[in-house]
N, C-alpha and C positions, 0 to 999 in steps of 0.2 A: 439635468438628466440623473438616474439614478445608476450608481456604477457598484461593479462591484472588483475587488482587487487583492489578490492574493499576494504575499511575499510584502508584506508590509512594512514587515521589520528588517527589510534587507535591504539593500545598500539602493537600487534603484527605485522600491517600493518606498521608501521613510523618505524619499526627495522627491517622487508622482505625489504621493497620497496628502499634502499639504497644501500643495498647486492646484490639486483639484478641489478641493473642501473651498478653500478663497476662490476660487470662480463660481465658488453656488451649488457645485454639485453636489445630489444626496451618495453620501460614501461609506460602502459597508467592507470593512477591514477586515480581511479572512487572514489569522494570525493563530500561531500555537495555542493550547490553552496554558494560562499563566501567563504569556505574552502581555505587556502592557504597551498600549498604545496614547498618542496626545492628539488623535488626529480621527474624524468617521466614528463609525457605530462598530463595535466590534464585534467578528462572527467565529467563533472557536472553532479551529477546526484544524487538526493535524498531517491532514491528507492523504492519510493510511488505513483509514477506515471509511466505511460508506456515509455520503453526506446525510445526518441528520436533518430533515426538511421541515422539523419543528424551529430549527437555529438558526436556518439560513433568511433570507428575505423571500417574498413569495415570488415577487416579481423583480428584475434589473434592466437597463438598458444595454446597458453596456459590462462586460468582461475583461478585464486586463489581467493575464495570469503571466505576476512576473515570480511566484516563486521556483526556487532551483533546491537541489540539494547543496547543501553546503558542505558536502561531503565528495569530494570528489579526484583527490590525490591520489589513494592510493587502490591501485587493482589488484586482487578482485575483492581485498577485504570491503572497500566503498561503495562496490556494484549494488549491492540488493537495497540501500539505500535511494540511489542516485535511481533505480529503475523504478523505485515507489513514488518517489516525489516526481519526478521529471517527466514518465507514464504513467502508471499508474492513477496519479491525482490528477493529471490533466484528462484522464478519460472518464474519471467521476465528475468531474468538475464540466466537460463538455455534455455528458448527459445531464446533468440538473439542468444546463443552460438550457438547453432543449425541452426543456417543460416549466422554463421558469420565462419564458417568451422574451427569451431575452435577442436582441435585433443585432447586438455585432460581439464577437468575439477578437479581440487580441491577444496572441501569445509569442510571449518575450522569447526566441530562441538566442541562440549562440553561433558566431563564427568558429565554433570548435566544430560545425556539421562540416567543415572543408578539409578537417585533416586528412591526410599527410600533407597539406597545403603545396602541392607542389603542380596544382594548375589555377588557370583563370578562376578567381574566386569570384561567380558570378551565380545568381539566384536559379538558373538554368541547366546549371551543371550538373552531372551525373555525379551520386556523393556515395561515396562508402567511407564513412571513418573509420580511421585507426584504433582511435581513443575510444574509451566507456561513455564519456563524458560525449562527445562528440554523437556516439551513436545513439545513444539514449535521447538526445534531444533533436535528433532528424526523429526518430521513432515518434516522439511529442508530433513534429509537424505533422507525420504520415497520417497518426490518427487522427488530427483536426481538419485536414482536409476535405473528408468525406462530407463533414457538419456544413458545409459551406453550403449545402440543399436546405439548411434549415435556419442559420443566421449569416450575415457576412464574417466569413474570417481574413484576418489579416496576420500575418506572421513577421515580426521583425527580430533579424538575426543580427545582435548587437556585437561589437568586436571593443575590446578593453576598454570598456567605463573606466575611469577614476573620479576624484573628485572628494571634497570634505568630509572625513566619518570612514572613509573606508580603511579597511585592515586586511592584511594579511593576504593582498594582492599586488599584482606587480608593480606597480608604480610605487605604494608605500612601503612595498621590501625594499627595492631600491633606494628609497629614502634614508630606509634603517640602516641598509648596508654602507649606503655613501657616508651617512653622518657620522658611524660607527668605526670606517675605517676597512672595512671587507672590501676585499675585490669584486669587482663584478663580472663574470664569467661572460666570454664573447664567444660565441658559438659559429665555426664553419667560416672564420675571415676577422680581420682586424675591425669589421663595424658591429659584427653580431644579427641578430636578427633583425630585419626591418618591420613597424607594426604601424595600427591606427591609434594611439591612446586618445580617447574621445571623452571629452570633460561631459559629467554627467548634465550639467543644465541643456546640454545640446542632448540627450539621450533623452530627455525629460520633454522637450518640444518636441521633437520627432514623435512619441508617442501620445502627446496630447493633438496633435494636427492628426495623427492616424485616425484617432477615434473620434473626433471631430467631421473630419471628412467621410469614415466610414470606408478606410480604404480597403481594398479587397486582393492582396497580391503579399507575394513575399519580397521583403525589401532585406538588403543589407544596410545598416545604420552605421555607420564610421565618419571620421572627420576627413576629409581629402588629404591632411599634411601626415605622410607617411614620413617616422623616424626610427634609425636605425638603433639600439637599446646602448652602441656610444655614444650616441646624439642626446638621447634622453639622460644618459648618467652625468656629460658633461654640464647640460642644463641646470640638473638637479645640483651638480656641485657647484655652479656659480651662484645658484640663489642662498646655496648653504655656506657658501664661501671655504670651500673642501676641494682640493683635486682629487678626483676619484682614483681608485687603483683599478687598475684590469688586469684580466687572467686570460689568455687564447686557449682556447677548448676545441675539441674535435676540428682542428686545423683541415683534417684529409676530407672533412665532406662539405658539400655544397651549402652555401648561406641562404636561408629562409624568408621571403617575403609574405607577409600576411597582409596583404594589401587588396583587399576587395574593390571591384566594380561597383560603382556608385552611380550607375546611370542612371536607375531606377529611381534613387533616394532624389536624384539633380534634377528630376524631370516633374516633381515635387515640391521641393525646399530649393531655396538658394544657399547651398554649403558655403558662399562665402562668410556666412553670417556664423561658421562657427567657430566657439573659442578657438584662439593658438595654444599651441601647446605651452611657450612659456606663460603667456597671463593665466591660463587653468593652473596648472604648477603653482604659480605664486598665492593665487587663492585658496588651492588646495593647502599649503603650507603656513600662510596665514591664518588657518581657522583653526590647526592645531600647534598651540603654545610649542611643544616639544621638538616640531619640524621647523620653527623657524630660525632663518639665520639669527647665528649670534653676532653681534656686530663688537663686541668688545676685543680690545687689543690680544694678540695672539700670546703674552706673556699673562694678558688676565687671565684666561681661559687656560690656560697651563696650573694657576693657582688652586681652581674652584675644581 
């Protein structure tokens, strides 16, 4: 099949792209001008300007829209870029897809649409995200759904992807803090937030299955293994050979569970195949020599 993939240099896109090429698909990789890619045919577009029809393929079978704003931590400073990438880019791509005889459009969204995470995280729940990231992601979903009359539309809400090569997100930040002896904050109780860290290979498998079977639904995508921040930190500490330090904060506020309902996903895939966190963490840290456990005696480590 002919597949157009956005966000090719991002964490999910860079893991998905080589798999699609390896399976024999003709892949067109949308990325910012000046970005180099090692797979597929490059299509230069930054997502903030109208699409140049001459630079895009005339027709494709499937679009996988994985691009998202890299700026999301500072509101309102980051709000314009989040809107441009998460909403405007999606709209331009949908409009192009309607003209390019696209058969299927897979939109990667985020579990952030469920903020503030006080209700059951089920796909049919009424949503009113409290954060701008979640609001912009939900807006992209709303914009995409009417196009289901033109081509099939599938929306995948990803929860806490992690794996080799990821930077500046929850799991790599926890690894760094524990390795450097910094305290891990636990909010709302002695265990901290409970969530579903999902290994990148499982994310990729869900996307591949969704486009192969042309799913036409909105689905939560996460591991069924729910862990607290303390459990995650202790597992990291065991693999690093370091005892994590903890700091309790916001002790008067209730703890938060970011545990999505996976009924829809489980009706399509065997979730028991998903990688357990201990194994995914080992594969993640083994791929980065800086994060690999130091097995030298303690006195040798202190001398280095």
